[in-house]
Structures are given as structure tokens and as C-alpha cells.
N, C-alpha and C positions, 0 to 999 in steps of 0.2 A: 619637579617635586610633587609628590602625591599627598593627598589629604589624609589626615589622621582619622582614626575611628570616631573620635569625638566630633570632628568637623563633618564627617559623613552622616552622623546621627542628627546634628543640628545644622542643617544647610542654610547658608546665607546666599545672597545674590552672587558674590564672588565665587564661593565654592560650587554653586550651581553651574556657573559658566565653565569652571574647570571640569566638573563632572561630565558635562556634555561632550567634552573633547578628549577625555582620558578613559580608555577601555578598562584599564586595571582598576581604577577607582570606581567605575560603574559596576564591575564585577564584585568588588568588596562591598559596595553599598547594597547590592542585591542580597548578598549573604547576610549582612547585618540586619536588613529588613526582615528576612525570613526567620532569623534567630529571634528577633524582637516579637514577631507574630507568634512564634511557638511559645515564648515565655508568657505572653498575654493569656494564652489558653490554659485552663487548669489541667493538671495531669490526670490521666485516666487511672482511677484507682480500681483494682480488681474487687469484685463483689465478695466481701469477706464471708458473708453468710454461705455463699455457694462453696467457697474454699473449705470452710469448716465441715460442710456436709460431705464434700468429697473425701476429706481426711477421715471423718467418722465412718463413712461407707467403706473405705479401704481397710481401716482397722477392723471393722466387723467382719469383712470378708476374710482377712488373715486369721482372725480368731476362729471363725467357722472351719477354715482349712486345718488349723492346728487341732481343733477338737475332733475333726474327722480322722486325721492322722493318728491321734492318740487312741481313738476308738478302734481303728483297724489294728493297731499294735496290740491292744488289749485282747481283741478277739483272737489274734494269732497266738498270743501267749496262752490263752485259755484252751485253744485247740491243741496246742502242743502238750499242754499239761494232761489233757484227757488221753492223748495218744500214748504218752509214756506211762500214764497211770494204768492203762489197759494191759500193757506188758507186765507191769508189776503185779497187778491183780491176777493175771493168768498164771504167773509163776507161783504166787502164794496159794491160789486154789489148787494148782497141780501138786504142790508140796503137801498141802493139807489132805488131799485125797490119797496120795501115795504113801505118806508117812504112816498112817495106821496099818496099811497093808504090810509095809516093811517091818513094823514092830510086831505084828502077828506072826509073820513067817520067821523072824529072827529072834524069837523070845529066848531061846536057849543060849545064844552067844552074846546077846546085848543086855546089859543090866538095865533095870527100869529107870534108874536115876539119870542115865545118859539120854534116854528118850524124853524124859521130862525136861531136862536141860535144853535139848534141841527144840522141843515144843515151846518152851518159854522164850527162847531166842526168836523163834518165828513170830510169836505173839508180840514181843517187844518191837520187832522190826516193823510189823504191821501198824502198831500204835504210833511209832515214830513217824512212819510214812504218812499217816493221817494228820499228825501235827504239822508235818512239812507242807502238805497240800493245803491245810488251812492257812498257814502263814503265807504261802504263795498267793492264794486267793485274796488275802488281805494286803498284799503288796508290802509285807514287812521286810526289813533289810536282813539278808542272810549272809552267812560266812563265805559262801561260794556262789559261783554263777549257776543259776537255776538250770540252764541248758546242760551244763557240764554235769551237774548232779544227776539229772534225768538220764543222761547218756551212760554214766557209770552204773546207775541202777539197772538199766536195760542190759548192759553187759553182764553184770552179776546175776540177774534173773535168768538170762540165757544159760549161763554156766550152771546155775542151780537146776534148771530143767534137764540139762544134759546129765548132771550128776545123778538125779533121780531116775532118769530113763535108762542110764547105763549101769545102774545099781552100784555106784562107786561106794567106797568105804564111808562110814558115818563120819569119820574124822574130816574127810574132804568136805562133806556137806556142812559140818559145823564151822569149818574155816570160812566157807562162802557166806553162811548166814551171819557170822561174826563180822566179816568184811562189809556186808550190806548194812548192818546195824551201825558200824563205824562211819560209813559214808553219810548216812542220814544224820547221825549225831553231829558230825562235823558241819553239815549244812545248817543245822538248827542253831549253832552257836552264832551270836550276833557279831556283826562286823566290828573290828576294832576302830575306835575313833582316833583320829590323828589331830593333835592340837597344833595349830599354826600360829606362831607368834608374829606380830606385826611390829 
């Protein structure tokens, strides 16, 4: 019969004699002694000050990375804004330069009111585009995706340039200018807010 854990921890002369002759009890006694020694030593606590410093350092690094990522995205957005704005500006300047020439050469067949109406649409389109660009720079919420709006404006501006260069009828030009104005007006409408009930 082997000794109990209690007997191994509190050795008497009888249990000491048994322990010298029993290999199983010797092994259990050695394990109990090592557990007892480990329990006597205080546990090693991690340095909390160092842990907090590591957490703070990690958080500040992540914050810096987030700021850099946001800065890169903003620069890309501004670069694409200027790229698309240059197309729109070129189309507008081309239209403003060619429009007076067309009005002078076609005075007999084009009433003056139609030319004024076309000029007013061009001017309104330019004013709306300036408002749109100001809202984009201010990061205001818009009714459409900014990239999609810019793409649609580039397509319309190219069609306008072709219409003027190919001397298409004024009605075609009016339709294009009206479509351009509608695209910008749609983009300037604020996004609808959806109420979510919980």
C-alpha cells in the first residue's frame, strides 16, 4: 500500500522507511515537493507600465497609418477632381469661343432669343459646376457618386466639342447643354436620409 499525499507531505519515521523502499511513492513525493516550492515563490507579474506603453505605441502607430491612408485618398480625390475639371473647362472655353462665331455667321437663320437661351444654359451649367466643385472640396454629401458624375460630364463635354466642331444643328447642342445641366443638378441634390428603427 502506498502513502497518501498528506502522509508524503508530513513524513514520520514509519512513512520515511516506506518511502525509502517504494519507487512510486518517491516519485510522488518529488512531484509534491516541486509543487510546494513553486507555490512558495510569488508569481512573476508582467510590468504593467511597459504593457501600457506598448499598447499606447501600437495605437499611435495605427492612428498614424490611418491618417496617412486618409491623406493619400484625399490627394487622389483632389487630383481626379482637377483632371475632370480641366476637361469641363476646355469644353466650356471651346463653346464660348465658337458660339459667338456661329451666331455671327448664322444671324439670318437663327433668332436672337435662341442664342440667348443657349448662352444662359451655358452660363448656368458653369455656375452649377462651380457649386459642385465647391461641395466636393468641402466633402459635402452628394446625390450621386462623384466619380460617376465626373465621368458623365466628360462624356457630355466631348459630345459638345464634337457638336461644335462638326457644326451640328443648334437643337443638338441645346439638348447636350440641357443634359449637362441636369447631371450637375442631380448631383447637387442632397442624399436622401433613411430612418432605421430599432
